[in-house]
C-alpha positions in Angstrom: -4.8 71.7 -71.8 -3.9 71.0 -75.4 -6.3 69.0 -77.5 -3.7 66.5 -78.8 -2.5 65.8 -75.3 -3.6 62.4 -74.0 -5.8 62.4 -71.0 -7.3 59.8 -68.7 -10.5 60.0 -70.8 -8.9 58.4 -73.8 -10.0 54.9 -72.7 -13.7 55.8 -72.5 -15.8 55.3 -75.6 -18.4 58.1 -75.3 -20.4 56.7 -78.2 -21.3 53.6 -76.2 -22.5 55.4 -73.1 -26.0 56.7 -72.8 -26.4 58.7 -69.6 -30.2 58.8 -69.8 -30.5 55.1 -70.0 -27.7 54.2 -67.6 -29.2 52.4 -64.6 -28.8 54.2 -61.3 -26.6 52.7 -58.7 -28.4 50.6 -56.2 -28.8 52.0 -52.7 -27.6 49.7 -50.0 -29.9 49.5 -47.1 -28.4 49.3 -43.6 -28.8 46.0 -41.8 -31.8 46.0 -39.6 -31.4 44.4 -36.2 -34.0 42.3 -34.4 -36.2 44.1 -31.9 -35.0 43.6 -28.3 -37.1 41.2 -26.2 -37.5 43.8 -23.5 -39.7 45.9 -25.8 -42.4 43.3 -26.1 -44.2 43.9 -22.8 -44.0 47.6 -23.3 -45.5 47.3 -26.8 -48.5 45.4 -25.4 -49.2 48.2 -22.9 -48.7 50.9 -25.5 -51.2 49.2 -27.8 -53.8 49.2 -25.0 -53.2 52.9 -24.4 -53.4 53.7 -28.1 -56.8 51.9 -28.4 -58.2 54.0 -25.5 -57.4 57.3 -27.3 -60.3 58.9 -29.3 -60.4 58.0 -32.9 -59.3 60.7 -35.3 -61.9 61.7 -37.9 -59.5 61.9 -40.8 -60.1 63.9 -44.0 -59.3 63.8 -47.7 -59.1 66.8 -50.0 -60.8 66.2 -53.4 -60.7 68.7 -56.3 -64.1 70.2 -57.2 -65.3 72.9 -59.5 -62.8 75.2 -61.0 -59.0 74.6 -60.9 -57.6 75.1 -57.4 -60.8 74.4 -55.5 -61.0 71.5 -53.1 -63.5 70.1 -50.7 -63.1 67.9 -47.6 -64.5 64.4 -47.9 -64.6 61.3 -45.7 -61.6 58.9 -45.9 -64.0 55.9 -45.8 -67.3 55.0 -47.3 -69.5 55.8 -44.3 -70.1 59.6 -44.7 -72.6 59.7 -41.9 -70.2 58.4 -39.2 -67.5 60.7 -40.5 -69.8 63.7 -40.2 -70.6 62.7 -36.6 -66.8 62.5 -35.9 -66.2 66.0 -37.4 -69.0 67.6 -35.5 -67.9 65.9 -32.2 -64.3 67.0 -32.8 -65.4 70.7 -32.9 -67.9 70.3 -30.1 -70.9 71.5 -32.2 -73.9 70.3 -34.1 -73.8 73.1 -36.6 -72.6 72.2 -40.1 -71.8 75.9 -40.8 -69.5 75.9 -37.8 -67.7 72.8 -39.0 -67.3 74.3 -42.5 -65.8 77.6 -41.1 -63.4 75.7 -38.8 -62.3 73.4 -41.6 -61.6 76.3 -43.9 -59.5 78.0 -41.1 -57.5 74.9 -40.5 -56.9 74.5 -44.2 -55.5 78.1 -44.3 -53.1 77.3 -41.5 -51.7 74.2 -43.4 -49.2 74.2 -46.2 -49.6 73.0 -49.8 -48.1 70.4 -52.0 -47.7 70.2 -55.8 -50.2 67.9 -57.6 -48.7 66.5 -60.8 -52.0 65.2 -62.2 -53.8 68.6 -62.0 -50.6 70.6 -62.4 -51.7 72.7 -59.4 -51.0 73.2 -55.7 -52.9 70.8 -53.5 -53.7 71.3 -49.8 -51.4 69.2 -47.6 -53.6 66.4 -46.3 -50.9 65.4 -43.8 -50.8 68.7 -42.1 -54.6 69.1 -42.3 -55.1 65.7 -40.7 -52.6 66.5 -38.0 -54.4 69.8 -37.3 -57.8 68.0 -37.1 -56.4 65.4 -34.8 -55.0 68.2 -32.5 -58.4 69.7 -32.2 -59.9 66.3 -31.5 -57.4 65.5 -28.8 -58.5 68.6 -26.8 -62.0 67.2 -26.8 -63.8 70.7 -26.9 -67.2 70.7 -25.2 -68.5 73.6 -27.2 -67.6 76.1 -30.0 -65.7 78.4 -27.6 -63.3 75.7 -26.5 -62.9 74.6 -30.1 -61.9 78.2 -31.0 -59.4 78.2 -28.2 -58.0 74.9 -29.4 -57.7 76.3 -33.0 -55.8 79.3 -31.7 -53.5 77.0 -29.7 -52.8 75.1 -33.0 -52.0 78.3 -34.8 -49.6 79.4 -32.1 -48.0 76.0 -32.2 -47.4 76.2 -35.9 -45.9 79.7 -35.7 -43.7 78.6 -32.8 -42.3 75.7 -34.7 -41.6 77.7 -37.9 -40.1 80.7 -36.1 -38.0 78.4 -33.9 -36.7 76.6 -36.9 -35.7 79.9 -38.5 -34.0 81.1 -35.3 -32.0 77.9 -35.1 -30.8 78.1 -38.7 -30.0 81.9 -38.8 -29.1 82.4 -35.2 -31.0 85.7 -35.1 -31.6 86.9 -31.5 -34.8 88.8 -32.4 -36.3 85.7 -34.1 -35.4 83.6 -31.0 -37.1 86.2 -28.8 -40.3 86.0 -30.8 -40.2 82.2 -30.6 -39.9 82.5 -26.8 -42.9 84.8 -26.6 -45.0 82.5 -28.7 -44.1 79.6 -26.4 -45.2 81.7 -23.4 -48.5 82.5 -25.2 -49.1 78.8 -25.8 -48.5 78.1 -22.1 -51.0 80.9 -21.2 -53.6 79.4 -23.5 -53.2 76.0 -21.8 -53.8 77.7 -18.4 -56.9 79.4 -19.8 -58.2 76.1 -21.0 -57.8 74.6 -17.6 -59.5 77.5 -16.0 -62.5 77.2 -18.3 -62.8 73.6 -17.4 -62.5 74.3 -13.7 -59.1 72.7 -13.3 -57.2 75.8 -12.3 -54.1 75.2 -10.3 -54.6 76.3 -6.7 -51.9 77.3 -4.3 -52.3 76.3 -0.6 -50.6 78.4 2.0 -50.1 77.0 5.5 -49.6 79.5 8.4 -48.4 78.2 11.8 -49.0 80.5 14.8 -46.8 80.0 17.8 -47.2 81.7 21.2 -44.0 82.7 22.9 -43.9 83.9 26.5 -41.2 86.4 27.5 -40.3 87.2 31.1 -38.5 90.5 31.6 -36.6 91.2 34.9 -35.8 94.8 35.6 -33.1 95.7 38.1 -33.1 99.3 39.3 -30.2 100.6 41.3 -32.0 103.4 43.1 -34.4 100.9 44.7 -31.5 99.3 46.6 -30.9 102.6 48.4 -34.3 102.4 49.9 -33.5 99.0 51.3 -35.3 97.1 48.5 -33.7 93.7 48.1 -33.4 92.4 44.5 -35.7 89.4 43.8 -34.2 86.0 43.5 -33.8 84.7 40.0 -36.5 82.5 38.5 -36.2 78.8 39.1 -36.1 78.2 35.4 -33.1 80.4 34.9 -30.1 78.3 33.6 -27.2 77.7 35.8 -24.0 79.6 35.1 -25.8 82.9 34.5 -23.0 85.5 34.7 -25.3 88.4 35.0 -26.6 87.7 38.5 -23.3 88.3 40.4 -22.8 91.5 38.5 -26.3 92.7 39.6 -25.7 91.8 43.2 -22.3 93.5 43.1 -23.9 96.8 41.8 -26.6 96.6 44.5 -24.0 96.3 47.3 -22.0 99.1 45.9 -25.1 101.4 45.9 -26.0 100.4 49.5 -22.5 101.1 50.9 -22.2 104.5 49.2 -25.8 105.6 50.1 -24.9 107.0 53.6 -26.3 110.4 53.3 -27.1 112.8 56.2 -30.7 113.3 57.1 -33.4 113.1 59.8 -34.0 109.4 59.2 -31.8 107.0 61.0 -31.4 104.7 58.1 -30.4 107.5 55.8 -32.3 109.7 53.4 -31.6 109.7 49.7 -32.9 113.1 49.1 -30.8 115.8 50.9 -32.5 117.9 53.6 -32.2 121.6 53.6 -30.3 123.5 56.4 -33.4 124.9 58.0 -35.0 121.5 58.3 -31.9 120.2 60.0 -31.9 123.0 62.5 -35.6 122.6 63.3 -35.0 118.9 64.0 -32.3 119.7 66.4 
């Protein structure tokens, strides 16, 4: 572009425009609709449920000592009540145990930049959320509090790894997120077992007694004049096997005329000497 060539900027007086002092354009807020009337009864019930939940201790991080050092303090003026809440949240009466747990939770949480001190400040939002998570488990002793803290750490890792897997689409990262989710589920089962609320499986076994009646028909008995027994009264009508059995029995009886000393016929043949002796 040539310098002497007119452009669309020719009508703008740059000496009268101060970009630094130019007011920012106003952001228009979307129109907010009125709450539906159907939510009013639900809101009353939700308020009752929320009031029944255990109160969260809350915590504030105040700088102390050298630059970058902070300590947890009460968010209200009654430090004694806050100390009771913290000890009850971790299921202990030991101040040392509370101090160790608070330091571990602080290490799990992120940091935010503090403009006043020109330093990184522990995230009070994440720390309060972590403390509320431990308080919601209501640990009865230090062991359950430690398990709740481990569950919190696994939850934080699961969320961060899952977010990375969704952004990058890496299959290996997604597999790690799935393993962390299974670990959290196993920790929940362990907590239930410790409290005696293990899920039990009931198995019902039904034993039935069945009676079977077997009828054996032997063809060689018919040759001795043995009559086949009548079918059982409970036998269904239209049984096609009975005529076949009777037919085979008659066939054997008619073809069983064998020579022998007995008048009715002998199945086993008699030797020649025995026949002569009988004569």
